[in-house]
MITORTOR-554891 format. One record per residue: residue number from 1; residue in three letters; z, y, x of N, C-alpha, C, O in turn. Coordinates in steps of 0.05 Angstrom, whole numbers, always signed. Each point is the difference from the previous one (the first is absolute). Layout:
N
ATOM  resi  resn    n_c3    n_c2    n_c1   ca_c3   ca_c2   ca_c1    c_c3    c_c2    c_c1    o_c3    o_c2    o_c1
ATOM   NUM   ALA       Z       Y       X       Z       Y       X       Z       Y       X       Z       Y       X
...
END
This chain:
277
ATOM  resi  resn    n_c3    n_c2    n_c1   ca_c3   ca_c2   ca_c1    c_c3    c_c2    c_c1    o_c3    o_c2    o_c1
ATOM     1   MET   +1473    +667   -1679      +7     +25      +0      -9     +27     +18      +6      +3     +24
ATOM     2   LYS     -25     +19     -42      -9     +17     +18     +24     +21     +16     +17     +11     -13
ATOM     3   LYS     -18      -9     +23     +26     +20      +9     -17     +27      -5     -23      +7      -6
ATOM     4   LYS     +53      +6     +14      -5     +36     -19     -12     +19     +27      +8      +0     +24
ATOM     5   MET     -28     +14     -36      -7     +20     +20     +10     +40      -5      +0      +8     -23
ATOM     6   LEU      +5      +6     +38     +11     +27      -7     -22     +16     +13      +5     +12     +21
ATOM     7   LEU     -27     -10     -29      -8     +20      +9      +1     +30      +2      +0     +10     -23
ATOM     8   THR      +1      +8     +42     +18     +25      -6      -3     +27     +20     +11      +0     +22
ATOM     9   ILE     -22     +15     -29     -14     +20      +4     +10     +27     +14      -9     +19     -12
ATOM    10   ASP     +27     -11     +39     +19     +17      -1     -25     +29      +8     -19      -4     +15
ATOM    11   VAL     +27     +28     -27     -17     +13     -11     +19     +35     +16     +15     +17     -10
ATOM    12   ASP     -26     -22     +34     +19     +17     +23     -14     +28     -12     -20      +2     -15
ATOM    13   TYR     +38     +21     +28      -9     +23     -12     -16     +16     +23      +9     +17     +15
ATOM    14   HIS     -42     -31     -17     -29     +16      +7      -7     +26     -22      -8     -14     -18
ATOM    15   PRO      +6     +33     +11     -23      +7     -17     -37     -10      +9     -14      +2     +20
ATOM    16   GLY     +12      -9     -41     -34     -17      +3      +4     -23      -3     -20     -12      -8
ATOM    17   SER     +47      -2     +11      +2     -34      -5      -4     -15     -20      +0     -25      -1
ATOM    18   GLU      -5     +49     -25      -1      +1     -25     -16     -14      -6      +6     -20     -12
ATOM    19   ILE     -42     +26     +20     -19     -10     +12      +9     -34      +8     +22      +0     -12
ATOM    20   GLY     -23     -15     +18     +18     -26      +9     +12      -3     -19      -9     -21     -11
ATOM    21   VAL     +34     +34      -5     +10     -13     -25     -25     -14      -7      -8     -22      +5
ATOM    22   GLU      -7     +45     -21     -14     -14     -21     -26     -21     +16      +0     -23      -9
ATOM    23   LYS     -10     +26     +19     -13     -25     +20     +15     -30      -2     -12     -21      -7
ATOM    24   ILE     +43     +22     +13     +10     -16      -7      +7      -6     -30      +9     -23      -3
ATOM    25   LEU     -12     +39     -22      -2      -1     -27      -7     -21      -7      +9     -19     -12
ATOM    26   ASP     -40     +29     +25     -29      -2     -20      +7     -35     +23      +0     -18     -16
ATOM    27   LEU      +4      +7     +47      +7     -29      -2     +11      +0     -16     -15      +0     -20
ATOM    28   LEU     +41      -1     +12     +20     -17     -16      -6      +5     -28     +17      -8     -17
ATOM    29   ASP     -40     +24      +8     -14      -9     -37     -15      -7      +1     -12      -1     -22
ATOM    30   ARG      -3     -12     +49     -23     -21      +3     +11     -29      -3      -9     -18     -14
ATOM    31   LYS     +35     +18     +35      +3     -35      +8     +25     +11     -27     +19     +11     +12
ATOM    32   GLU     -16     -10     -32     +25      +4     -20     +21      -6     +16      +9     -23      +2
ATOM    33   ILE      +0     +44     +10     +34      -8     +11     +17     +24      +5      -9     +22      +8
ATOM    34   LYS     +34     -28     -11     +25     +13     -13      +5      +2     +32      -1     -20     +13
ATOM    35   ALA      +8     +52      +4     +13      -3     +11     +25     +19      +2      +3     +14     -20
ATOM    36   THR     +15     -10     +39     +16     +22     +16      -3     +17     +16      -5      -4     +24
ATOM    37   PHE     +10     +34     -41      -2     +17     +18      +8     +20      +9      +0     +20     -14
ATOM    38   PHE     +12     -20     +44     +29      +9     +19      -5     +31      -2     -20      +6     +15
ATOM    39   ILE     +31     +17     -29     -11     +28      +0     +10     +23     +21     +24      +7      +0
ATOM    40   ALA     -32      -1      +9     +19     +26     +20      +1     +21     -32     -19      +5     -15
ATOM    41   GLY     +43      +1     +14     +10     +34     -22     -19     +17     +10     -12     +12     -19
ATOM    42   LYS      +4      -4     +46      -7     +29      +0     -45     -13      -8     -18     +14      -8
ATOM    43   PHE     +17     -37     +14     -31      -2     -11      +4      +1     -33     -16      +9     -16
ATOM    44   ALA     +39     -20     +10      -1      -8     -43      +2     +29      -3      -7      +7     -22
ATOM    45   GLU     +17     +15     +40      +4     +29     -16     -26      -1      +0     -13     -11     -17
ATOM    46   GLU      +0     +26     +43     -25      +8      -1     -26     -17     -15     -22     +10      +3
ATOM    47   TYR     +25     -28     -15     -23     -14      -9      +6     -24     -26      -2     -24      -1
ATOM    48   GLU     +14     +49     -21     +10     -24     -23     -17     -15      -9      +9     -21      -6
ATOM    49   GLU     -27     +23      +3     -19      +4     -18     -13     -48      +8      -4     -20     -14
ATOM    50   VAL      +5     +31     +46      +1     -25     +11     +21     -22      -1     -10     -22      -6
ATOM    51   ILE     +29     +22      +9     +29      +2     -14     -11     -28     -27      -4     -24      -2
ATOM    52   GLU      +3     +55     -19      +3     -18     -29     -21     -19      +4      +4     -24      -4
ATOM    53   LYS     -25     +32     +11     -37     -17      +5     +28     -30      +4      +9     -16     -17
ATOM    54   ILE      -3     +18     +38     +14     -36     +14     +13      +2     -22     -11     -11     -19
ATOM    55   TYR     +39     +26     +13     +10      -8     -31     -15     -16     -19      +4     -24      +0
ATOM    56   ASN     -24     +37     -20      -5      -8     -20     -18     -28      +0      +4     -17     -17
ATOM    57   LYS     -34     +12     +51      -1     -28      +4     +15     -20      +7      -5     -20     +13
ATOM    58   GLY     +38     +33     -32     +19     -20      +7     +10     -16     +33     +12     -22      +1
ATOM    59   HIS     -20     +39     +22     +13      -6     +22     +33      +6     -14      +7      +9     -22
ATOM    60   GLU      +7     -19     +48     +29      +1      +8      -3     +23     +16     -19      +3     +16
ATOM    61   ILE     +40     +17     -19     +16     +31     +30     +18      -8      +8     +17     -10     -14
ATOM    62   GLY     -14     +12     +30     +26      -3     +14      -5     +30     +28     -22     +10      +3
ATOM    63   CYS     +47      +2     +14      +5     +19     +19     -13     -13     +23      +0     -24      +6
ATOM    64   HIS     -10     +44      +6      -5      -1     +31     +13     +31      +9     -13     +18     +11
ATOM    65   GLY     +32     -17     -15     +10     +22     +11      -5     +28      -7      +2      +1     -25
ATOM    66   TYR      -6     +20     +34      -8     +20     -19     -25     +24     +26     -16     +17      -8
ATOM    67   SER     +18     -21     +29     -10     +11     +12     -23     -12     +27     -13     +12     +17
ATOM    68   HIS     +16     -46     -24      +0     -12     +17     -45     -12     +12     -12     -19      -8
ATOM    69   GLY      +3     +35     +24     -29      -5     +13      +1     +39     +11     +15      +2     +20
ATOM    70   LYS     -23     +15     -24      -2     +12     +14     +27     +10     +15      -1      +6     +24
ATOM    71   ASP     +23      -5     -37     +35      -9     +13      +3     -21      +9      +8     -19     -14
ATOM    72   GLN     -14     +16     +45      +0     -22     +10     +29      -1     +23      +3     -10     +23
ATOM    73   GLU     +16     +25     -41     +27      -5      +5     +25     -15     -24     +23      -8      +0
ATOM    74   GLU     -45     +10     -16     +17     -23     -26     +14     -19      +8     -10     -23      -4
ATOM    75   ASN     +26     +24     +13     +14     -38     +16     +17      -2     -16     +17     +18      +1
ATOM    76   PHE     -13     -36     -19     +32      +5     -13     +16     -28     +17     +17     -13     -12
ATOM    77   VAL     -23      +9     +33     +27      -7     +13     +10     +27     +14     +24      +5      -3
ATOM    78   ASP     -39     +11     +18      +7     +10     +16     +16     +24     -18     +19     +13      +9
ATOM    79   LEU     -35     -10     -44     +10     +34      -8     +29     -15     -11      +4     -24      -6
ATOM    80   GLU     +17     +49      +5     +32      +4     -13      -7      -9     -18     -22      +1      -9
ATOM    81   LEU     +48     -17      -4      +0     -11     -23      -9     +25     -29     -14      -6     -19
ATOM    82   ASP     +28     +36     +23      -2     +18     -19     -35      -8      +0     -13     -12     -17
ATOM    83   GLU      +5     +24     +40     -33     +16      -3     -16     -25     -12     -19      +5     -14
ATOM    84   GLN     +25     -22     +16     -14     -32     -16      +7      +6     -20     -16      +9     -17
ATOM    85   ARG     +40     -14     +12      +5      +5     -36     -15     +30     -11      -9      +3     -23
ATOM    86   LYS      +7     +12     +38     -14     +30      -9     -32     -11      -6      -5      +3     -24
ATOM    87   ARG     -11     -11     +35     -18     -16      +9     -17     -10     -31     -19      +5     -14
ATOM    88   ILE     +54     -32     +19     -24     -20     -26     +16      +9     -25      -4     -13     -21
ATOM    89   LYS     +22     +34     +19      +0      +6     -15     -25     +26     -19      -5      +1     -24
ATOM    90   VAL      -5     +15     +46     -19     +11      -5     -31     -11      -8     -19      +7     -13
ATOM    91   ALA     +28     -25     +26     -32     -21      -7      +0      -8     -26     -17      +6     -16
ATOM    92   SER     +39     -19     +11     +11     -21     -23     -13     +17     -22     -20      -5     -14
ATOM    93   GLU     +40     +29     +14      -2     +16     -26     -37      +7      -4     -14      +2     -20
ATOM    94   ILE      +9      +1     +42     -39      +8      +4      -3     -27     -17      +2      +6     -24
ATOM    95   LEU      -4     -29     +28     -13     -23      +0      +0      -3     -29     -20      -3     -14
ATOM    96   SER     +52      +4      +4      +3     -11     -32     -11     +23     -14     -14      -6     -20
ATOM    97   ARG     +18     +31     +26     -12     +23     -20     -36     -15      +0     -11      -6     -21
ATOM    98   ILE      +3      +4     +36     -32      +3      +8      +0     -24     -27     -11      +2     -22
ATOM    99   SER     +28     -25     +31     -15     -28     -10      +9      +1     -35     -14      -5     -19
ATOM   100   GLY     +47     +17     +21      +7     -12     -21     +12     -17     -12      +2      -9     -23
ATOM   101   GLY     +12      +3     +56     +16     -32      -8     +24      +7     +29      +1     +24      +5
ATOM   102   ASP     +10     -37      +6     +25     -15     +17     -18      -6     +20     -21     -12      +1
ATOM   103   ILE     +40     +31     +23     -20     -24     +23     +19     -14     +12     +23      +7      +4
ATOM   104   ARG     -30     -22      +0     +23     -26      +3      +1     -20     +34     +15     -16     +12
ATOM   105   LEU     -47     +33      -6     -12     -26     +28      +7     +25     +22      -6     +23      -5
ATOM   106   PHE     +19     -31     +31      -8     +10     +20     -22     -12     +22      -5     -24      +4
ATOM   107   ARG      -4     +43      +7      -7      -6     +23      -6     +24     +30     -16     +19      +1
ATOM   108   ALA     +42     -30     +23      +3     +24     +22     -33      -1      +7     -19     -15      -6
ATOM   109   PRO     +23     +48     +28     -26      +8      +6      +2     -22     +30     +23      -4      +9
ATOM   110   PHE     -45      -7      +4      -1     -19     +14     +14     -22      +0      +5     -18     +16
ATOM   111   GLY      +2     +21     -45     +28     -25      -4     +23      -2     +19     +12     -21      +2
ATOM   112   LYS      -5     +45     +15     +25      +5      +0     +21     +13     -19      +4     +21     -12
ATOM   113   VAL      +7     -46     +15     +23      -1     -21     +34     -12     +10      +8     -22      +6
ATOM   114   SER      +6     +47      -8     +32      -6      -1     +12     -12     -17     -10      -8     -21
ATOM   115   VAL     +42      +2     +34     +14      -1     -36     +13     +20      -8     +12      -6     -20
ATOM   116   ASN      -7     +33     +27      -4     +20     -11     -28      +7     -25      -1      +8     -23
ATOM   117   THR     -20     -19     +46     -27      -1     -28     +15     -13     -27      -1      +5     -24
ATOM   118   ILE     +14     -24     +39     +10     -21     -33     +20     +14     -17      +2      +1     -24
ATOM   119   LYS      +8      +7     +38     +25     +17     -23     -15     +18     -10     +15      +9     -17
ATOM   120   VAL     -32      +1     +17     -11     +35     -15     -17     -12     -18     -10     +10     -20
ATOM   121   LEU      +7     -34     +31     -22      -9     -20     +21     -22     -29      -4      -4     -24
ATOM   122   GLU     +24      -5     +41     +14      -2     -25     +10     +18     -19      +0      -3     -24
ATOM   123   GLU      +8     +21     +36      +9     +28     -10      -9      +7     -22     +13      +7     -19
ATOM   124   PHE     -50     -10     +21      -7      +6     -17      -9     -10     -23     -12     +14     -16
ATOM   125   GLY     +19     -43     +14     -13     -19     -15     -19     -13      +4      -7     -19     -15
ATOM   126   TYR     -10     +28     +41     -27     -34     +16     +11     -14      -7     +24      +0      -1
ATOM   127   LYS     -46     -24      -9      +5     -34      +4      +0     -14     +23     +16     -17      +8
ATOM   128   CYS     -41     +27      +2     -15      -7     +24     -22     +14     +27     -20     +14      -1
ATOM   129   ASP     +34     -23     +19     -20     +10     +28     -18     -24     +13      +8     -23      -3
ATOM   130   SER     -21     +26     +11     -27     -11     +24      -6     +15     +15     -21     +13      -3
ATOM   131   SER     +37      -8     +25      -9      +2     +24     +12     -13     +30      +3     +11     +22
ATOM   132   VAL      +1     -37     -31     +15     -10     +27     -27     -20      +2      -9     -13     -19
ATOM   133   THR      -1     +14     +47     -20     -14      +6     +20     -41      +9     +15      -6     +19
ATOM   134   ALA     -23      -9     -36      +1     -19     +21     -10      +0     +23     -17     +15      +9
ATOM   135   MET     +28     -38      +4     -18     -14     +23     -23     +18     +15     -20      -9     +12
ATOM   136   ARG     +26     +31     -15     -20     +21     +15     +13     +18     +34     +21     +12      +5
ATOM   137   PHE     -46     -17     +11     +11      +7     +23     -37     +20      -2     -20      -1     -14
ATOM   138   ASP     +32     +20     +43     -29     +14      +1      -1     +10     +24     -15     +19      +6
ATOM   139   PHE     +27     -28      +6      -1      +2     +28      -4     +22     +14     -11      -2     +22
ATOM   140   GLY     +18     +21     -28      +6     +29     +13     -21     +13     -14      -4     +21     +11
ATOM   141   PHE      -9     -24     -30     -28      +3     -17      +0     +18     -26     -19     +13      -9
ATOM   142   GLY     +53     -17      -5      -8     +12     -25     +30      +8      +2     +13      +4     +20
ATOM   143   VAL      -4      -4     -56     +21     +13      +2     +29     -35     -10     +22      +2     -10
ATOM   144   GLY     -31     -19     +16     +12     -34     -22     +17      -9     +28     +15     -20      -4
ATOM   145   ASN     -14     +33     +32     +13      -7     +27     +35      -5      -9     +21     +10      +7
ATOM   146   ASN     -26     -27     -20     +34      -1     -27     +16     -25      +7      +0     -13     -21
ATOM   147   ILE     +14      -2     +40      +4     -32      +4     +16      -5     -18      -3     -23      -8
ATOM   148   ARG     +25     +37      -7      +0     -14     -19      -9      +0     -21      +7     -18     -16
ATOM   149   ALA     -28     +39      +7     -13      +2     -21     -29     -26      -3     -15      -3     -19
ATOM   150   PHE     +16     -15     +48     -20     -10      +5     +16     -33     -11     -15     -17      -9
ATOM   151   PHE     +41     +11      +9     +25     -22      -4      +4      +9     -36     +11     -18     -12
ATOM   152   ALA     -15     +33      +1      +6     +16     -25     -10     -28     -29     -22      -9      +5
ATOM   153   PRO     +29      +2     -19      -3      -8     -16     -32      -2     -11     -14     +20      +0
ATOM   154   THR      +5     -43      -9     -28      -5      -8      -1      -9     -36     -18     -12     -11
ATOM   155   ARG     +41     +22      +0      -4      -1     -12     +12     +16     -14     +16     +11     +15
ATOM   156   PRO     -10      +8     -59      +6     +22     +11     +37     -11      -9      +8     -21     -10
ATOM   157   TYR      +6     +46     +17     +35      +1      +4     +15     +20     -12     -10     +13     -18
ATOM   158   HIS     +31     -11     +25     +12     +26      +2     +18      -7     +22     +14     -19      +7
ATOM   159   PRO     -22     +47      +4      +6      -1     +34     +33      +8      -1     +13     +15     -15
ATOM   160   SER     -10     -26     +31     +28     +17     +19      +4     +39      -3     -15     +20      +1
ATOM   161   GLU     +42     -25      -6      +7     +36      -7      +4     +16     +31      +1     +23      +8
ATOM   162   HIS      -2     -57      +6      -7     +16     +37     -23     -12     +15      -8      +9     +22
ATOM   163   ASN      -4     -33     -38     -24      -2     +18     -20      +3     -18      +5     -16     -18
ATOM   164   ILE     -33     +34     +11     -13     -12     -17     -15     -17      +4     -15      -5     -18
ATOM   165   PHE     +13     -10     +43     -18     -19      +8     +19     -23      -6      -7     -14     +19
ATOM   166   ARG     +29      -2     -33     +13     -13     -15      +6      +0     -17      +5     +21     -11
ATOM   167   GLU      +2     -56      -8      +0      +4     -31     +40     +14      +7     +17      -1     +18
ATOM   168   GLY     -19     +13     -46     +26     +13     -13     +11      -2     -21      +9     -22      -7
ATOM   169   ASN      -8     +42      -7     +22     +12     -21     -13     +22     -21      +7      +3     -23
ATOM   170   SER     -38     +16     +46      +1     +13     -16     -16      -4     -19     -10     -22      -3
ATOM   171   LYS      +4     +47     -17      -8      -9     -32     -30      +9      +3     -11      +6     -21
ATOM   172   ILE      -6      -2     +48     -18     +10      +3     -17     -26     +16      -1      -5     +24
ATOM   173   LEU     -10      -6     -44     -31     -20      +8     -14     +11     +16     -11     +22      -2
ATOM   174   GLU     +10     -46     +26     -24     +25     +32     -12     -25      -6     +13     -20      -6
ATOM   175   VAL     -48     +24      +7     -22     -19      -9      -3      -1     +28      -3     +24      +5
ATOM   176   PRO      +1     -37     +16     -14      +3     +18     -38      -4      +2     -14     -17     -10
ATOM   177   MET      +7     +40     +27     -33      -3     +10      -3     -24     +10     +20     -15      +3
ATOM   178   SER     -37      +9      +2     -11     -16     +13     -15      -9     +31     -18     +15      +7
ATOM   179   ALA     +22     -30      +5      -7      -7     +28      -5     -21     +20     +16     -18      -1
ATOM   180   PHE     -33     +15     +18      +1     -24      +8      -5      +5     +34     -20      -8     +13
ATOM   181   ILE     +45     +26      +1     +10     +20     +33     -28     +31     -24      +8     +22      -7
ATOM   182   VAL     -31     -30      +1     -26     +18      -5     +22      +1     -35     +10     -18     -14
ATOM   183   PRO     -12     +48     +13     +10      +8     -29     -22      -9     -21     -24      +1      +7
ATOM   184   LEU     +28      -9     -27     -31      -8     -16      -9     +31     -18     +12      +1     -22
ATOM   185   THR     -25     +18     +26     -10     +12      -2     -34     +18      -1      -3      +8     +23
ATOM   186   LEU     -10      -4     -31     -26     +15      -1      -8      +6     +31     -22      -5     +11
ATOM   187   SER     +51     +18      +3      -5      +5     +31      -6     -20     +12     -23      -4      +9
ATOM   188   ALA     +36      -8      -7     -10     -41      +6     -29      -4      -8     -19     -11     +12
ATOM   189   ILE     +19     +21     -32     -33     -20     -13     -17     +25     +23     -12      -9     +20
ATOM   190   ARG     +13     +33     -25     -13     +25     +16      +0     -18     +25     -22     -12      +1
ATOM   191   ALA     +38      +5     +20     +14     -10     +26     -32     -20      +5     -24      +2      +6
ATOM   192   PHE     +50     -25     -15      -8     -30      -6     -26     -10     -12      -8     -21     +10
ATOM   193   GLY      -4     +31     -28     -15     -14     -23      +7      -9     -22     +24      -1      -2
ATOM   194   VAL     -39      -7     -20      +7     -11     -18     +14     -34      +4     +20     -11     -10
ATOM   195   LYS     -35      +2     +25      +6     -29      -2     +23      +2     +20     +15     -20      +1
ATOM   196   SER      -9     +40     +16     +29     -10     +13     +19     +16     -15     +23      +6      +1
ATOM   197   VAL     -36      -2     -10     +32     +10     -31      -2     -18     -28     +17      +0     -18
ATOM   198   CYS     -40     -16     +19      +8     -13     -19     +16     -26     +11     +15     -13     -14
ATOM   199   ARG     -20      +5     +46     +17     -20      +4     +38     +12      +6     +22     -10      -6
ATOM   200   LEU     -27     +28     +17     +27      +5     -11     +19     +13     -22     +23      +9      +1
ATOM   201   PHE     -46     -15     -23     +26      +0     -32      +4     -25      +6     +24      -7      -1
ATOM   202   ASP     -54     -21     +11     +16      -9      -2     +38     -21     +11     +13     -19      -7
ATOM   203   PHE     -15     +45     +30     +19     -23     +10     +21     +15     -12     +16     -12     -14
ATOM   204   SER     -14     +34     +17     +22     +28     -18     +11      -6     -30     +20      +9     -10
ATOM   205   ASN     -47     -34      -6     +18     -11     -18      +8     -26      -2      +1      -9     -23
ATOM   206   ARG      +5      -9     +45     +20      -8      +8     +22      +4      -6     +15     -16     -11
ATOM   207   PHE      -9     +45     +19     +27      +8      +3      +9     +16     -26     +21      +4     -11
ATOM   208   PHE     -42      +3      +6      +6     +35     -13      -3     -10     -32     -10     -23      +0
ATOM   209   ASP     +15     +32     -26      +4      -7     -19     +19     +21     -27     +16      -8     -17
ATOM   210   PRO     -24     +32     +23     -44      -2      -8      -5     +15     +31     +18      +9     +14
ATOM   211   VAL     -52      -8      -9      -5      +6     +21      +1     +36      -7      -4      +6     -23
ATOM   212   VAL      +7      +7     +36      -6     +30      +1     -12     +16     +22      +6      +2     +24
ATOM   213   PHE     -27     +11     -40     -29     +20     +17      +1     +22      +2      +8     +12     -20
ATOM   214   TYR     -14      +3     +43      -8     +26     -11     -15     +12      +9      -6     -13     +21
ATOM   215   LEU     -12     +43     -23     -21     +14      +1     +17     +29      -2     +22     +10      -6
ATOM   216   HIS     -40      -6     +14      +0     +44      +1     -29     +15     -16     -22      +0     +12
ATOM   217   PRO     +25     +10     -34     -24      +8      -3     -27     +15      +9     -23      +2      -8
ATOM   218   TRP     +44      +7     +32     -19     +21     +30     -19     -27     +28     -12      +3     +22
ATOM   219   GLU     +19     -26     -39     -11     -32     +12     -33      -8     -15     -16     -14     +12
ATOM   220   VAL     +11     +25     -35     -29      -9      -9      -6     +33      -4     -13      +6     -20
ATOM   221   MET     +20     +13     +37     -13     +24      +3     -12      +7     +25     +15      -9     +17
ATOM   222   LYS     -40     +24      -2     -13      -2     +19     +26     +27     +22     +17     +18      -2
ATOM   223   THR     -31     -31     +19     +19     +22     +18      -7     +31      +2     +16     +16      +9
ATOM   224   ASP     -41      -8     -18      -7     +25      -3      +5      +7     -30     -17     +16      -8
ATOM   225   GLU     +30     -21      -7      +0      -4     -27     +32      +9      +0      +0     +17     -19
ATOM   226   ILE     +31     -17     +29     +14      +5      -4     +10      +3     +31      -5     -16     +17
ATOM   227   PHE     +26     +44     -14     +15      +4     +27     +33     -17      +0     +18      -1     -17
ATOM   228   LEU     -21      -8     +39     +43     -19     -11     +15     +21     +14     +11     +19     -10
ATOM   229   TRP     -11     -25     +40     +20     +16     +18      -8      +3     +29     -12     -19     +10
ATOM   230   GLU     +17     +38      +4      +0      -5     +20      +0     -19     +19     +16     -16     -11
ATOM   231   GLY     -22      +3     +34      +8     -12     +10      -3     -42      -8      +1     -21     +14
ATOM   232   LEU      -4     +26     -36     -16     -31     -15      -2     -13     +18      +4     +11     +22
ATOM   233   PRO      -8     -28     -22      -3     -32     +19     -24      +1      -8      -8      +8     -22
ATOM   234   LYS      -7     -21     +47     -27     -11      +3      +2     -28     -28     -19      -8     -13
ATOM   235   ARG     +42      +0     +11     -11     -23      -8      +4      +6     -38      +2     -18     -16
ATOM   236   HIS      -2     +34     +12      +1     +14     -25     -32     +19     -17      -2     +12     -21
ATOM   237   MET     -19     -19     +47     -26     +11      -3     -16     -23      -1     -24      +6      +0
ATOM   238   LYS     +30     -34      +0     -14     -22      +3      -5      -9     -30     +13      +4     -20
ATOM   239   ASN     -34     -15     +23     -14      -9     -28     +11     +19     -32     +10     -10     -20
ATOM   240   ARG     -16     +34     +27     +20      +2     -40     -22     +11      -8     -19      +2     +15
ATOM   241   GLY     +20      +8     -48     -10     +12     -16     -21     -28      -9     +12     -21      +5
ATOM   242   GLU     -39     +17     -17     -16     -18     -20     +16     -37     +20     +13     -19      -9
ATOM   243   ASN     -23     +25     +34     +14     -30     +15     +26     -15      -7      +6     -24      -1
ATOM   244   ALA     +12     +52      -6     +29     -11      +1      +2     -10     -27     +18     -17      -3
ATOM   245   LEU     -34     +24     -22      -1      +0     -25     -17     -30      +5     +11     -21      -7
ATOM   246   LEU     -30     +21     +17      -7     -33     -10     +17     -13     +13      +0     -24      -5
ATOM   247   GLY     +23     +34     +31     +13     -24      +0     +19      -9     -12     +13     -21      +1
ATOM   248   LEU     -12     +44     -19     +31      -1     -18     -11     -18     -19     +13     -19     -10
ATOM   249   GLU     -38     +23      +4     -12     -16     -28      +1     -31     +16     +14     -15     -13
ATOM   250   ARG     -25      +2     +36      +5     -15     +17     +16     -15     -18      -4     -13     -21
ATOM   251   PHE     +29     +21     +40     +26     -17     -10      +7     +15     -21     +19     +12     +11
ATOM   252   ILE     -19      -3     -34      +7      -4     -23     -12     -33      -9     +15     -18      -8
ATOM   253   ASP     -39     +17     +11     -13     -25      -5     +12     -20      +2      +4     -18     -17
ATOM   254   TYR      +5     +22     +53     +16     -24      +2     +11      -8      -2      +2     -24      +0
ATOM   255   VAL     +16     +40      -4     +35      +3     -13      +4     -18     -34     +10     -21      -8
ATOM   256   GLY     -22     +39      -3     -12     -10     -23      -9     -24     -18      -6      -1     -24
ATOM   257   LYS      +7     -20     +46     -19     -19      -5     +39     -15      +5     +11     -18     -12
ATOM   258   LYS      -5     +30     +25     +32     -17      +9     +25      +0      -6     +16     -18      +2
ATOM   259   SER     -14     +51     -12     +17     +22      +1      +4      +7     -36     -23      -1      -8
ATOM   260   GLU     +42      +6     -15      +0     +14     -16     +11     +38      +7     +18      +7     +16
ATOM   261   PHE     -37     +12     -36      +1     +16     +12     +31     +10     -16      +6     -10     -22
ATOM   262   LEU     +13     +30     +35     +20      +1     -23     +12     +28     +13      -4      +7     +23
ATOM   263   LEU     +13      +1     -35     +17     +26     +11     +29      -7     -10      +8     -17     -16
ATOM   264   TYR     +14     +46     +38     +24      -2      +4     +24     -21     -26     +16     -18      +0
ATOM   265   ARG     -30     +36     -19     +19      +2     -22      -2     -39     -29     +12     -15     -16
ATOM   266   ASP     -42     +23     +32      -2     -41      -7     +15     -20     +21      +6     -22     -10
ATOM   267   ILE      -1     +26     +34     +19     -21     +20     +25      +6     -12     +14     -19      +1
ATOM   268   MET      +3     +48     -19     +30      -3      -1     -10     -11     -33     +21      -8     -11
ATOM   269   GLU     -39      +5      -6      +6      -6     -24      -4     -33      +5     +17     -15      -8
ATOM   270   VAL     -36      +5     +19      -9     -27      +6     +28     -21     +21     +10     -23      -2
ATOM   271   GLU      -7     +38     +16     +26     -11     +19     +26      +4      -5     +16      +2     +19
ATOM   272   PRO      -7      -1     -47     +30     +16      -1     +25      -3      +8     +21      +8     -11
ATOM   273   ARG     -26     -26     +38     +14      -1     +21      -7     +25     +30     +15      -3     +19
ATOM   274   TYR     -25     +12     -19     -12     +12     +19     +10     +37     -21      -6     +22      +8
ATOM   275   ALA     +24     -26     -38      -1     +29      -7     +24     +14     +15     +18      -7     +14
ATOM   276   SER     -28     +27     -25     +34     +20     +20     +29     -15     -18      +1     -15     -20
ATOM   277   GLN     +21     +25     +37     +21     -19     -13     +13     +25      -6     +22      -1     -13
END
C-alpha cells in the first residue's frame, strides 16, 4: 500500500515570486498533481489573480502569516498573543475573500509556532497546522534548532495546550513536516542533490505518514530575477532557477512511484481518527 505524500509550497511575500508560482503550477499541471499552497496574506493582497489561479486549478490554500518574506521579523514564537491574533485574522480574511472559501490550514513563518498560535487558530476555526518539523536539527545553520521539535511525533497529532511538540487535547490537528536530521525540502535538493534527498525521503518514509515536503517559489527563479532580503545567506543562492525546477521534477517522479499525492483535506477524510475533536 502506498503511503501518503503532501507536496506543499510556502508562498512568502516577495514581490516578483509570482513568476515562480507560475512555474510550479505548470509543473504540477504536467504531472497532474494537486498541492497545498501556504500563502502570506500580504502576497495574496497584492496578487489576487495568482491566488485565484491556484484555487481554480484545484489546489489547496492555507495561511502563511501576513507579511512573512520581506518581513523577516514575523516570528510566531516571539510575537505577543494579540499581535498573532491580529496578523492571522487579517491574512485569513484576505485569503478567504479571494478564494471564496474558509481558510482552515496554517503554517507559521519559519515553521516557528507556539502554544499561543494554536490558541489563536482554535479561536478562528482553523482545523490543521503544519509547522512543526520532527526529527530535524540544523546545527546552527537554519531555523530548526529546537530540540523539543526534534522529538515531536512524526504522525498527525493533537498538541498539548502547554507544549506544541507533545500530544494533548487541542482541537487543532498538527501534521508535522518531514525530516531525517535534514528537512525534506527543495532547499535540501539544491544543497545535496536529488539522489541524496531521494534517499532522505526513503528514511523519512519509515517514520512519517503522511510525508510532508515543502519548497518556495523563489527557489525556482534565477538569482537575478528576484530580490529577497538584505543579508541573504549564501546557501540560498545555490542551484536556483531551472536546476531547482528540474531537481523538483525528478524528485516528484521518484516519490510518485512509492507514494500517493494528497491534500490535507484528504488526510482528514481518509483518516477519521485524525479529525478534529
